[in-house]
N, C-alpha and C positions, 0 to 999 in steps of 0.2 A: 556463468550459471553454476559451474561446478562448485564455486566457493559457497553458494547458497546451500547446496545439498550437503556439503561437508561442514557441519556446524561445529564450531569450536567450543570446547568446554573450558570454563574458567580454571585457572591454575589453583593449587591448594591455597595460596595466599588470598586470592580473590574470594574463594568459597568460605574461608574462615575469617574474612575481614568483618569488622563490626558492621551492622546494618547501615545502609546508605539512605540518606534522606532524599526526597524527591528532587530537590534542586541539584544535588550532586549527580543523580541518575540522569537528569535532563542535560546537564553539562557534558557528562561522559558519552551519552547516547546521541546527542545532537537533536533530540526531540524536545518539544516544548513541554512544560509542566502540565499544561492543559491536555495535551495529547496523551501523556502518560496517565493522567487521572482517568481519561476516557477509556484507555485500555484496561485499567484496573476495574472501572465500573462495569465494563463488558465481561469481566471475568477472565481476561487473557493473562493477567499477571497475578501471581500469588504474593501477597505482602503480609507483613505483620504490622502491629501498631506498637509504638513506643509508649512509655508511661504517660507521656504528654499528649498522646493521641495522634502523633505523626505517623504517616506511612513509612515503613522501613523495608528496604529492598535488599536482596542478596546480590552477590556477584552474578549468580545465575540469571537474575532478572535482566542484566545487561545483555547477556547472550540471547535471551528470549526476545528482547526488544530489537536486536539486530535481525532476528528471523522475522518478526512481525513487520518491521520496516521494509525488508526485502520483498516479502509476500504482498504487502499492501501496495507496493509500487507496481505490482502485477495485477492489482485490483482483485486480489483474493478476498472473498467476503469474510466478514468477522466470524460467522458461524464455522466456516471452513478452517479459519485460523485456529479457532478454539479446538477443533477436532485434531488438527495437526499437533498443537502443543500438548494436548492430552496424551496422544500416542507417544510423543517424545518423552514426556514425564514418566510414562509407564516403562520406559526403557526399551521400547520396541523400535526397531529400525523403521523409520517412516519414509524411506526412499520411494517406495511404491505410491504412498499417499501423495508425496510431493510431485512425483512424475505424473500421476493422474491429474492433479490440480493444474500442472503446467500444460499438459496435453489438452485438457478441457479449455483452458484459457486460449491456447493457440487455435483451437477449433472455433471458439467464439470470435477471435480476431479475424480469422479467415472469412467467416460469415459476414462480419461487419464490413470487411474490405470489399466483398462482392456487392453488398448493398450500396456502398459508396461509389463503386465503379458504375453500377447501374444508374445511380443518381447523376453522376457526372455525364454519362452518355445522354441521358434525357435532357440535361441542361444544355449540352452541346447541340443536340437536335433542335431544341427550342431556340437557341441563339442563332443557329444557321438559318432557320425559317423566319426569323424576325423581320418584320416590315416596318419601315418608318411610318409614323402616324400621319405625316403630311402636315402637321401643325407648323406654325411659324416659330422659328428659333429665335430666342432673345438676342438682341443686338448687344455684343459685348462692350461696345463703346458707350452705350447708354446707361451708364451706372449712375445712380442718383443719389 
């Protein structure tokens, strides 16, 4: 988890590299083109357009995609992701924002675990009290 909180900045070469097209970003990030387009459409990534109308990404976009990917794996909602990225782009340390998000997710998981434990206990009670219906079981040798 510490790697998630310590976000890498692209080196100078990556920052000054000519814009990357979406296929190259997909290849480097391991995300699909469709997913990257979705993140763009949701306002999570800042892109420019080439003269030909193609989306052009910076090296910083790769770092942001790494953050998005990690936080989405924890089911952080898109709106929360947008807030985290805005704070980061403003140059403000967002460790507290991330810690709050992670703590909230842990609380949510704890509540869900309690619900699942209660459901499991109810199913075990139901199974333990199960009575056979007394019907005739099919004869396995009578396959037709």
